[in-house]
FIKOLZA-1660 file (N, C-alpha, C; in steps of 0.1 Angstrom, whole numbers, plus 5000, padded with zeros to 4 digits):
% residues 71
   i   px   py   pz ch aa at
   1 4695 0716 4780  A  M  N
   1 4691 0729 4781  A  M CA
   1 4703 0737 4784  A  M  C
   2 4703 0749 4777  A  S  N
   2 4714 0759 4778  A  S CA
   2 4710 0768 4789  A  S  C
   3 4722 0774 4794  A  V  N
   3 4721 0784 4806  A  V CA
   3 4727 0797 4799  A  V  C
   4 4720 0807 4800  A  Y  N
   4 4723 0819 4793  A  Y CA
   4 4726 0831 4805  A  Y  C
   5 4736 0839 4802  A  T  N
   5 4739 0848 4813  A  T CA
   5 4736 0862 4804  A  T  C
   6 4731 0871 4812  A  F  N
   6 4728 0886 4805  A  F CA
   6 4736 0898 4813  A  F  C
   7 4738 0906 4805  A  D  N
   7 4745 0917 4811  A  D CA
   7 4735 0930 4815  A  D  C
   8 4722 0928 4811  A  S  N
   8 4714 0939 4815  A  S CA
   8 4698 0932 4813  A  S  C
   9 4689 0939 4820  A  F  N
   9 4675 0933 4821  A  F CA
   9 4671 0934 4806  A  F  C
  10 4675 0943 4799  A  E  N
  10 4670 0946 4785  A  E CA
  10 4673 0934 4777  A  E  C
  11 4685 0930 4779  A  E  N
  11 4689 0917 4770  A  E CA
  11 4681 0905 4773  A  E  C
  12 4680 0904 4785  A  A  N
  12 4672 0892 4792  A  A CA
  12 4656 0894 4786  A  A  C
  13 4651 0905 4787  A  R  N
  13 4637 0908 4782  A  R CA
  13 4636 0906 4767  A  R  C
  14 4646 0908 4759  A  H  N
  14 4647 0906 4745  A  H CA
  14 4647 0890 4741  A  H  C
  15 4655 0882 4751  A  A  N
  15 4657 0868 4748  A  A CA
  15 4645 0861 4751  A  A  C
  16 4634 0867 4758  A  L  N
  16 4621 0860 4761  A  L CA
  16 4611 0857 4746  A  L  C
  17 4615 0868 4737  A  W  N
  17 4607 0865 4726  A  W CA
  17 4615 0860 4713  A  W  C
  18 4606 0854 4704  A  E  N
  18 4613 0848 4692  A  E CA
  18 4606 0857 4680  A  E  C
  19 4615 0867 4677  A  F  N
  19 4610 0878 4667  A  F CA
  19 4610 0871 4653  A  F  C
  20 4617 0862 4649  A  D  N
  20 4617 0856 4635  A  D CA
  20 4616 0841 4636  A  D  C
  21 4603 0837 4640  A  P  N
  21 4602 0822 4640  A  P CA
  21 4601 0815 4629  A  P  C
  22 4610 0805 4627  A  G  N
  22 4611 0794 4616  A  G CA
  22 4604 0783 4617  A  G  C
  23 4607 0774 4608  A  P  N
  23 4600 0761 4607  A  P CA
  23 4604 0754 4620  A  P  C
  24 4617 0753 4623  A  E  N
  24 4622 0746 4635  A  E CA
  24 4616 0751 4647  A  E  C
  25 4614 0764 4649  A  Y  N
  25 4607 0770 4661  A  Y CA
  25 4593 0764 4663  A  Y  C
  26 4587 0762 4653  A  Y  N
  26 4572 0755 4655  A  Y CA
  26 4573 0742 4657  A  Y  C
  27 4583 0735 4652  A  C  N
  27 4586 0720 4656  A  C CA
  27 4588 0718 4670  A  C  C
  28 4597 0727 4675  A  R  N
  28 4600 0728 4691  A  R CA
  28 4588 0730 4699  A  R  C
  29 4580 0739 4694  A  V  N
  29 4567 0743 4702  A  V CA
  29 4558 0731 4700  A  V  C
  30 4557 0725 4691  A  A  N
  30 4548 0713 4690  A  A CA
  30 4552 0701 4698  A  A  C
  31 4566 0699 4698  A  R  N
  31 4570 0690 4707  A  R CA
  31 4570 0692 4720  A  R  C
  32 4570 0705 4725  A  L  N
  32 4568 0709 4740  A  L CA
  32 4555 0707 4743  A  L  C
  33 4545 0710 4735  A  F  N
  33 4529 0706 4738  A  F CA
  33 4528 0692 4738  A  F  C
  34 4533 0684 4729  A  A  N
  34 4530 0671 4730  A  A CA
  34 4535 0665 4743  A  A  C
  35 4546 0669 4747  A  L  N
  35 4554 0664 4760  A  L CA
  35 4544 0670 4771  A  L  C
  36 4540 0680 4772  A  A  N
  36 4532 0686 4781  A  A CA
  36 4519 0678 4781  A  A  C
  37 4512 0674 4772  A  F  N
  37 4499 0668 4771  A  F CA
  37 4502 0651 4777  A  F  C
  38 4514 0647 4773  A  R  N
  38 4517 0635 4778  A  R CA
  38 4519 0634 4793  A  R  C
  39 4526 0644 4799  A  I  N
  39 4530 0644 4813  A  I CA
  39 4515 0646 4822  A  I  C
  40 4508 0657 4816  A  A  N
  40 4496 0659 4823  A  A CA
  40 4485 0663 4814  A  A  C
  41 4477 0651 4809  A  P  N
  41 4467 0654 4799  A  P CA
  41 4454 0661 4805  A  P  C
  42 4449 0670 4797  A  P  N
  42 4438 0678 4801  A  P CA
  42 4426 0670 4805  A  P  C
  43 4421 0673 4816  A  R  N
  43 4407 0665 4819  A  R CA
  43 4396 0673 4815  A  R  C
  44 4387 0667 4808  A  C  N
  44 4375 0675 4804  A  C CA
  44 4364 0665 4803  A  C  C
  45 4354 0670 4809  A  R  N
  45 4339 0662 4807  A  R CA
  45 4333 0667 4795  A  R  C
  46 4327 0656 4789  A  R  N
  46 4319 0657 4778  A  R CA
  46 4304 0659 4780  A  R  C
  47 4297 0667 4773  A  G  N
  47 4284 0668 4774  A  G CA
  47 4277 0681 4781  A  G  C
  48 4266 0683 4782  A  I  N
  48 4261 0696 4788  A  I CA
  48 4255 0690 4800  A  I  C
  49 4256 0698 4811  A  R  N
  49 4250 0695 4825  A  R CA
  49 4243 0706 4829  A  R  C
  50 4229 0702 4835  A  A  N
  50 4220 0711 4839  A  A CA
  50 4218 0710 4855  A  A  C
  51 4218 0722 4860  A  Y  N
  51 4218 0724 4876  A  Y CA
  51 4206 0732 4880  A  Y  C
  52 4202 0728 4891  A  A  N
  52 4190 0735 4897  A  A CA
  52 4194 0749 4904  A  A  C
  53 4207 0750 4910  A  S  N
  53 4213 0764 4914  A  S CA
  53 4227 0763 4913  A  S  C
  54 4230 0777 4914  A  I  N
  54 4246 0778 4914  A  I CA
  54 4255 0770 4923  A  I  C
  55 4249 0768 4935  A  E  N
  55 4254 0762 4946  A  E CA
  55 4255 0747 4942  A  E  C
  56 4247 0740 4936  A  E  N
  56 4248 0725 4930  A  E CA
  56 4258 0726 4917  A  E  C
  57 4259 0736 4911  A  A  N
  57 4270 0738 4900  A  A CA
  57 4284 0737 4906  A  A  C
  58 4286 0745 4917  A  Q  N
  58 4298 0748 4922  A  Q CA
  58 4302 0735 4929  A  Q  C
  59 4293 0728 4936  A  K  N
  59 4296 0715 4943  A  K CA
  59 4301 0706 4933  A  K  C
  60 4294 0705 4921  A  D  N
  60 4299 0696 4911  A  D CA
  60 4313 0697 4906  A  D  C
  61 4316 0711 4904  A  R  N
  61 4327 0716 4898  A  R CA
  61 4340 0711 4908  A  R  C
  62 4336 0714 4921  A  F  N
  62 4346 0712 4932  A  F CA
  62 4348 0697 4932  A  F  C
  63 4339 0687 4931  A  H  N
  63 4342 0675 4930  A  H CA
  63 4350 0670 4917  A  H  C
  64 4346 0675 4907  A  F  N
  64 4353 0671 4894  A  F CA
  64 4367 0676 4896  A  F  C
  65 4370 0688 4901  A  Q  N
  65 4384 0693 4900  A  Q CA
  65 4394 0687 4910  A  Q  C
  66 4388 0683 4922  A  T  N
  66 4395 0677 4935  A  T CA
  66 4393 0663 4936  A  T  C
  67 4382 0658 4930  A  G  N
  67 4380 0642 4933  A  G CA
  67 4375 0640 4946  A  G  C
  68 4372 0651 4954  A  L  N
  68 4368 0650 4967  A  L CA
  68 4352 0652 4967  A  L  C
  69 4347 0648 4978  A  R  N
  69 4333 0651 4979  A  R CA
  69 4330 0665 4984  A  R  C
  70 4322 0672 4980  A  A  N
  70 4319 0688 4985  A  A CA
  70 4315 0686 4998  A  A  C
  71 4318 0697 5005  A  P  N
  71 4315 0696 5020  A  P CA
  71 4301 0700 5022  A  P  C
% end
């Protein structure tokens, strides 16, 4: 990973964006996303859930996100 130094904020701001992406740019982005999904795969529940109240839905979401029992 390279380290860059900038003489102004404008140069640094300009370096944040890729103004002319080519095929190699998209390959790098694809590899970055593949690595991110291997390190921290997304957790998704399948299906539709019905709840009797908002509070019940919030408790279920809390349990799913934290792995803890809702208070």
